[in-house]
N, C-alpha and C positions, 0 to 999 in steps of 0.2 A: 504493500500500500504506500502511496506517495505521501510525504509529509503534508499535513493540512487536510488530507482526505478524511471524511467522517467515518469513523469505525462504527459498525453496526452494534458492537458490544461495548457500550460505554463503561468505563471503570467505576466501581462503587466508590462512594466518598471515602470510606474507611481505607480502601486500598490507596487512593490518591494521597490521603493524609499521611499514611505510613511512609509512602515513597518520598513525599516532600520533606517530612521530618528527618528521614534518613539522609537525604542529600544535604539538608541544612546542617545537620550534626557533623557529618563527615567533612563537608567543605569548611565549616567554621573551625573545627579542630585542626585541620591542615593549615589553614590561614594563621591561626593563633600560634601554632608551633613554629612555622617559618618566620613569623613576625618576631617572636621572642628569641629565635636562634639564627640570626643571620650568618651566612657561610663565611663572610669576611666583613671588614669594616664598611658599613654602608656609606655610599656616596651621597653627599648633600646635593639636593636638587636646586636648580636656579629659580629665583623669584622673578616672574615676568611682569610686564606692564599690566597684563590682564589680571594677575593675582592682586596687584596693588589697587587696581580699579574696583575689584570686588570687595576687597578688604576683609576684616575680621569682625564678626558680629555675634555676640553671645547668644542672642535669642534664636539664632538659626540652628541651635542644637536640636530644637524640636522638629523642624522639617527634616533635619538630617536623620534623626531616629525614625521618622516616618518613612523616609526613603529606604532604610534598612528593613523595616517591618512589612512594607507593602509587597515585597517579592513573593513570600510564601503564600499570601492570600491570592495573588493572581495565579500562581502555579496550581493552586487547588482547582482553578477553573478549567484546567486542561483535562477533560474527561475522556478524550479519545486515546486509545492505546497507542496508535501510530504517532499521533502528535506529541503525546507525552514522552514517548521514546525519542523522537526527533529532538525535542527540547532538552532532554537529558544528554543526548550526544553533543548538542551545541554547547551546553554548559560544561561538559567534561573537556571538550577541545579548547574552549575559550579560557576557562579557569586553569586548565593544564598549561596553556601557553603563558598565562599570567604567572603561575607558580614557577615555571621554568625560568622566566625572567627574574623573578624575585630571588631565586636561588643563585642564578648565574651573575646577576648584577644587583645586589642589595642596595636599596636607596633609603633615604630618610628625609624628614622635614624638620624645621625648627618650630616647635610649638609655642603658642602664645601663653603667657602666664595668665591665670584667671584673675579677674578683678577682685579686690578685697570686698567690695560691696555686693558681690554676686551671692544671692541667698536663695533659700527656699528650694522649690522643686527644680529650678533651673540649675542651681549649684549641684544638686544631687544627680541630675542628668549628665552634667559635665564630669563629675567625680566618677560615675559609673563608666563613662567612655574612657577616661584616662586610666582607670584601673584595669580595663579589659584590653585596651589597644595600645601597643607600643608605636612610636612614631617612625616605624620602618615599613618595608614592603609597600612603598607608595606608588611606584610605577610598574605596571599600569594599575589603575584603580579598579579593584574588584567590586567596589560599591557602585560602579557605573556598568561594568561588564554584565553583572547578573541581571539588573532590571532591564537592560536592553534586550537580552536574550528572552526574558520572560514576557516582556511587552510584545515582542514580535510573535512569539508563540501564541499568546493570548489573542492577538488580533487575527491569527489564522483560525483559531478555534471559534471565535466569536466575531465574525465580520462586522456585525452591527456596532461593535465597540470602537471601530477604527477612528471615528471623529474625536473620541475623547481619551483613548488609551495612551496617547502620548503626553497627557498632562503630567505624569510623574517626571518628565524631563525638566519641568520647571523647578524641581527639587535638586537637580544635578549640581547647580552652583554652590549648594550648601557644603559639598565636600571641600570647597575652597574657603568659603566664609567661616567655617569652623576650624580652619587651619589643619584639617586632617590630610589634605592633599593640595598639590599645586595644579594649575590649569593643565599642564602637560599630561598629568596623570589621567585627567578626565578624557581627553581626546584619545589617549592610548587605550583606555578602557573600552571606548566605543570601537576602536579598531580591532581589538582581540575578540570582542563580541561578534563583530561582522565576520571574522574568520570562522568562528564556531558555527554561526548561523548558515554561512555559505557551505561549510562542510556537511552540515546536517540537511541541506536542501531547503531550508526555511526562507531563503531569499528568492527562490524561484516563484514565478507567477503562479498563483493558485488557479487550478482549472475552474471554469465558470460553473460547471455542474456541482463541484464540491462546495463552492462558495454559496451557491443557491441552497443546497441542502443544509449547510451550517447555519445560514441565516434563518431558514425555516424552523430549525430546531431551537434557535435562540428565542 
C-alpha cells in the first residue's frame, strides 16, 4: 500500500497509543543520553542576525512546551496502518540523521540566565526545562524535525486539516526565543525532516482516489 492510502483496517486507539508512547520513550531516552554525553567537546554555534532579531523572551517557555507536547497528540490521529508505518520510517530516518550529526559533531549554545524576578509557574516551567535538557545537541533541532514529520503525516491522513495543520509552525521560533536553539538549528531540523519524509514516500503527491476516501472518512 502506498503511503497516505487509506487502510481498510484502521488501528485501534489502544494500539496507536502504545506505539506513540513507545516511540516517544525511546526517542526521548536516546536524545537525553546523547545530550548528556557528548562524544567530544561541543562546538559553540554562531549567533546570527536572525537570532538577535528574535531575541530572548521568558514567556515563550509556554508555547515552547506546547510545541513539544503537540506531537504525540497529532500522531495519535494516524489511524491507518500504512500511514503510521510510513510516518515511523520518516521519523527513524530523520531523527537517525539528527543523532548521527549530534554524535559526529556535538554542538552547544550559551544559555540565558533566568531573571531574578521570574516567579510562579513560569519559573517552574523554566526550572523543569533546564533540569531535563543540557545545552548540547543543538544542530539540527529535533524539536523542529519531529513536528514537521508528524504534521505532514497528519495532513495525509486527514486532508481536511490541510488549511490549519501548519499552525504549529508559528511555534517554531520559540526554540530560538527560549535560547534552546539558534536559527540555524531550526532550518537544519526542517531539512532532516524533509529527508525522512522523502525516504518514506510522504512527499509524493497523494492519489486523488485516496484523498477523496480520506476526506470522506474525516
